C-alpha positions in Angstrom: -8.1 -7.9 23.0 -8.8 -8.1 19.3 -11.1 -6.0 17.3 -13.0 -6.9 14.1 -14.6 -4.4 12.0 -15.8 -3.6 8.5 -13.1 -1.5 6.9 -14.3 1.1 4.3 -11.4 3.0 2.8 -10.4 4.9 -0.3 -6.8 5.2 -1.4 -5.1 7.8 -3.7 -1.8 8.7 -5.1 -0.4 11.9 -3.6 0.7 14.6 -6.1 2.5 16.9 -3.6 4.0 15.1 -0.6 5.3 18.2 1.1 1.8 19.8 0.9 0.1 16.6 2.2 2.4 16.0 5.1 3.1 19.6 6.1 4.4 19.6 9.7 2.5 16.5 10.7 4.8 14.2 12.7 5.3 10.8 11.4 5.6 7.3 12.7 8.1 4.8 11.2 6.4 1.6 10.2 7.8 -1.8 9.3 5.2 -4.3 8.0 5.6 -7.7 6.6 3.2 -10.4 5.4 2.9 -13.9 6.6 0.2 -14.4 3.9 -0.4 -12.3 0.9 -3.3 -14.3 -0.5 -5.9 -11.7 -1.4 -8.6 -13.7 0.3 -6.8 -13.6 3.6 -4.0 -11.2 4.1 -2.0 -11.7 7.4 0.2 -8.8 8.3 2.7 -8.1 11.1 3.2 -4.4 11.8 5.8 -2.7 14.1 5.4 1.1 14.7 8.0 3.4 16.2 6.2 6.3 17.9 8.3 9.4 18.6 10.0 9.8 21.0 10.9 6.1 21.2 7.8 4.1 22.1 6.9 1.0 20.1 3.6 -0.8 19.3 2.9 -3.9 17.2 -0.1 -5.7 15.8 -1.0 -8.9 13.9 -3.7 -8.0 11.4 -5.9 -10.4 9.4 -7.9 -8.9 6.4 -10.6 -10.8 4.6 -11.4 -10.6 0.9 -13.0 -7.4 -0.5 -16.8 -7.6 -0.2 -18.4 -6.8 -3.6 -21.8 -6.7 -2.0 -20.8 -3.7 0.2 -19.0 -1.5 -2.3 -16.7 -3.5 -4.6 -13.1 -3.1 -3.4 -13.8 -0.5 -0.7 -15.0 -2.9 2.0 -13.6 -5.9 3.8 -13.4 -7.4 7.3 -10.4 -6.7 9.4 -9.2 -8.1 12.7 -6.4 -6.7 14.7 -4.5 -8.2 17.7 -1.9 -6.4 19.7 1.6 -8.0 19.9 4.6 -7.5 22.0 7.1 -5.5 19.8 9.8 -8.2 20.5 7.5 -10.8 19.0 6.7 -8.6 16.0 10.4 -8.2 15.3 10.9 -12.0 15.2 7.8 -12.5 13.0 9.0 -9.8 10.6 12.0 -12.0 10.0 9.7 -14.6 8.6 8.0 -12.3 6.1 8.9 -12.7 2.5 10.0 -11.5 0.1 10.7 -8.3 2.0 9.3 -5.9 4.7 7.6 -2.6 3.6 9.0 0.5 5.3 7.2 3.8 5.4 6.6 6.9 7.4 2.9 7.5 8.3 1.5 10.9 8.9 -2.0 11.7 10.2 -3.4 14.8 8.4 -6.7 16.5 9.2 -8.3 17.9 6.0 -11.8 18.7 4.9 -13.3 17.4 8.2 -11.6 14.0 7.7 -8.5 12.3 9.0 -6.3 11.3 6.2 -3.3 8.9 6.5 -0.4 9.8 4.3 2.2 7.1 3.8 5.7 8.1 2.5 7.4 4.9 1.4 11.1 4.1 2.0 13.5 1.4 0.9 12.5 -0.5 -2.3 9.3 1.5 -2.6 11.1 4.9 -2.3 9.2 7.7 -4.1 5.7 6.3 -3.6 3.3 8.4 -1.5 -0.2 7.2 -0.9 -3.1 8.7 1.1 -6.1 6.9 2.4 -9.2 7.9 4.3 -11.6 5.6 6.1 -15.3 6.2 5.6 -18.5 5.4 7.5 -19.9 3.6 4.4 -19.0 3.4 0.7 -21.5 6.1 -0.2 -20.1 8.7 2.2 -19.3 12.1 0.5 -15.7 13.0 0.3 -14.0 16.4 -0.4 -10.6 15.7 -1.9 -7.6 17.8 -0.8 -5.6 19.6 -3.6 -2.7 17.2 -3.1 -4.8 14.1 -4.0 -4.2 12.5 -7.4 -5.5 9.4 -9.0 -7.7 7.0 -6.9 -5.9 3.6 -6.8 -7.8 1.6 -4.2 -9.0 -0.9 -6.8 -5.5 -1.2 -8.3 -3.8 -4.1 -6.6 -0.3 -2.7 -7.5 -0.8 -0.2 -4.7 -1.8 -2.7 -2.0 0.8 -2.9 0.7 0.8 -6.7 0.5 1.7 -6.5 -3.2 4.3 -3.8 -2.6 6.0 -6.2 -0.2 6.7 -8.5 -3.2 6.7 -6.2 -6.2 8.1 -2.8 -5.4 6.7 0.4 -7.0 8.9 2.2 -9.4 8.3 6.0 -9.8 
């Protein structure tokens, strides 16, 4: 079954990865893009869950909705995939597949997602938080740096074609 929802998120650079991640376990994620057009991003994601389970999704993201908070809001649809199909589709993704470890961190009454990138994006650490609406208040943890949600260089779809260099 698919789900479609309005995604409201803020994204930040992380200044202290060790403090951000702490002892939170991570999931290894591989994600590639069948379309990196900013108006309609189509992503394939394969997640390895410790201790050995796998999950996969096909995700379609619409263009940011300036009427709902500039670059913070856009529609997103997600469809579950069989992992074997995701592995085959990842082979079609160009120019390369993004690799990262994802950690879920509870802080300030919110669930933060901290992504530690590997491979060509090694050294990049981003944190994002989903909000109820663009005007929601947000207490920033000490390990949060510059907000980069509006900077397309830090979109995963861009990082799949133009790696970040620390």
